[in-house]
DONU-877599 format. One line per 8 residues: their letters; for each residue x, y negated, z of C-alpha. Coordinates in Angstrom, 2 decimals, padded with zeros to 5 digits, always signed. Each point is the difference from the previous one (the first is absolute). Example, Ala and Ser with C-alpha at 12.3 -4.5 7.8 and 13.67 -1.06 7.14 Angstrom:
2
AS> +012.30/+004.50/+007.80 | +001.37/-003.44/-000.66
! end
This chain:
142
XXXXXXXX> +198.95/-136.89/+112.50 | -003.16/+000.08/-002.09 | +001.66/+002.51/-002.33 | +000.90/+002.24/+002.95 | -003.58/-000.21/+001.33 | -001.41/+000.83/-003.46 | +002.44/+002.91/-000.34 | -001.08/+001.32/+003.44
XXXXXXXX> -003.69/-000.28/-000.90 | +000.48/+001.84/-003.30 | +002.07/+002.68/+001.74 | -002.73/+000.45/+002.65 | -002.76/+000.31/-002.64 | +001.99/+002.53/-001.99 | +000.67/+002.10/+003.09 | -003.63/-000.17/+001.12
XXXXXXXX> -001.25/+001.17/-003.40 | +002.62/+002.77/-000.17 | -001.10/+001.31/+003.39 | -003.67/-000.06/-000.91 | -001.41/+003.47/+000.54 | -001.34/+001.57/-003.15 | -003.63/+000.99/+000.28 | -000.82/+003.69/+000.16
XXXXXXXX> -001.82/+001.37/-003.04 | -003.67/+000.74/+000.57 | -000.73/+003.71/+000.50 | -001.89/+001.74/-002.81 | -003.82/+000.09/+000.21 | +000.10/+003.72/+000.74 | +001.98/-000.51/+003.22 | -002.22/+000.28/+003.07
XXXXXXXX> -002.51/+002.35/+001.62 | -002.83/+001.23/-002.22 | -003.26/+001.65/+001.12 | -001.79/+002.35/-002.37 | -003.67/-000.87/-000.46 | -001.11/+002.15/-002.92 | +001.02/+003.20/-001.82 | -001.43/+000.84/-003.42
XXXXXXXX> +000.46/+002.92/-002.40 | -000.30/+000.30/-003.77 | +000.27/+003.05/-002.29 | -000.05/+000.27/-003.77 | -000.56/-003.76/-000.45 | -003.29/+000.11/+001.89 | -001.02/-002.99/+002.16 | +001.77/-000.43/+003.34
XXXXXXXX> -001.91/+001.57/+002.91 | +000.59/-000.82/+003.64 | +001.57/+002.77/+002.05 | -001.54/+000.67/+003.40 | +003.33/+000.19/+001.85 | -000.36/-001.71/+003.38 | +003.24/+001.72/+001.03 | +001.85/-002.31/-002.44
XXXXXXXX> -001.89/-003.17/+000.86 | +001.67/-000.44/+003.37 | +003.55/+000.24/-001.38 | +002.44/-002.86/-000.58 | +003.30/-000.30/-001.83 | +002.74/-002.49/+000.79 | +002.18/-001.09/-002.93 | +003.20/-001.35/+001.53
XXXXXXXX> +002.17/-002.50/-001.89 | +002.93/+002.05/-001.27 | -002.02/+003.06/-001.01 | -000.90/+001.89/+003.18 | -003.55/+001.42/+000.16 | -001.64/+000.84/+003.33 | -003.32/+001.86/-000.21 | -002.28/+000.04/+003.04
XXXXXXXX> -002.77/+002.58/+000.13 | -003.05/-001.06/+001.91 | -002.01/+002.01/+002.50 | -001.72/+002.04/-002.75 | +002.32/+002.40/-001.82 | -000.69/+001.50/-003.40 | +000.36/+003.77/-000.34 | +003.64/+000.86/-000.60
XXXXXXXX> +001.19/-003.54/+000.79 | +002.81/-000.74/+002.39 | -001.15/-001.86/+003.09 | +001.91/-002.90/+001.45 | +002.58/-002.18/-001.72 | +001.70/+001.05/-003.23 | +002.80/-001.73/-001.88 | +001.10/-000.49/-003.56
XXXXXXXX> +001.20/-002.61/-002.44 | -001.58/-002.21/-002.64 | +001.27/-002.03/-002.92 | -001.69/-001.91/-002.79 | +000.83/+000.67/-003.63 | +001.66/-002.87/-001.84 | -003.34/-001.02/-001.56 | -001.71/+000.32/+003.44
XXXXXXXX> -002.75/+002.18/-001.50 | +000.93/+003.12/+001.94 | +001.13/+000.84/+003.51 | +002.43/+002.90/+000.33 | -000.19/+001.84/+003.33 | +002.09/+002.59/+001.78 | -001.13/+001.76/+003.16 | +002.23/+001.39/+002.74
XXXXXXXX> +000.04/+003.80/-000.17 | -001.60/+000.15/-003.48 | +002.06/+000.31/-003.17 | -000.49/-002.28/-002.98 | -001.36/-003.42/-000.81 | -003.68/-000.85/-000.22 | -001.36/-002.80/-002.15 | -003.09/-002.16/+000.47
XXXXXXXX> -001.27/-002.52/-002.53 | -000.60/-003.50/+001.33 | -003.44/-001.07/-001.20 | -000.19/-003.09/+002.22 | +002.37/-001.68/+002.44 | -000.79/-003.30/+001.70 | +000.81/-001.52/+003.40 | -002.74/+002.07/+001.63
XXXXXXXX> -001.14/+002.76/-002.41 | +001.85/+002.91/-001.59 | -001.53/+002.60/-002.31 | +002.11/+003.02/-000.92 | -000.81/+003.04/-002.12 | +001.82/+003.26/-000.60 | -000.43/+003.28/-001.82 | -000.54/+002.94/+002.37
XXXXXXXX> +001.36/+002.58/-002.44 | -003.29/+001.91/+000.13 | -001.78/+001.11/-003.15 | -002.23/-002.50/-001.75 | +002.57/-002.79/+000.36 | -001.30/-000.69/+003.52 | +000.86/-003.49/+001.27 | -000.27/-001.48/+003.50
XXXXXX> -000.41/-003.73/+000.55 | +000.63/-001.55/+003.41 | -000.99/-003.52/+001.01 | +001.97/-001.62/+002.82 | -000.24/-003.31/+001.88 | +002.46/-001.83/+002.26
! end
């Protein structure tokens, strides 16, 4: 009888551990809604200078787990910018030093360099393609 009780207890413990739900992996630090707080520009290796672009400082981007990007323009729109909500995709390079973007309705991939990425701060920079090796740096917070 004791052997049968022991066998039942072992069987119950094995079944309980087999049914234990595996924990979900934590989403990457980049996942979430980010608010841009500063835009800077640099040309020809000169010091970074802050851009006076209030039309960008009320925008937010939502990085969805799985690679969807949702971009919300604020009330102030930059000249030539699309108002409202725009969509695209994002993915990190294998070394997590760059973010590769695509944008709905625009051909190609666009790359930003990750200068900083923490739980609540993200700093990205990218080359504009303009002469003088012009770079833009954006600082975001969650």
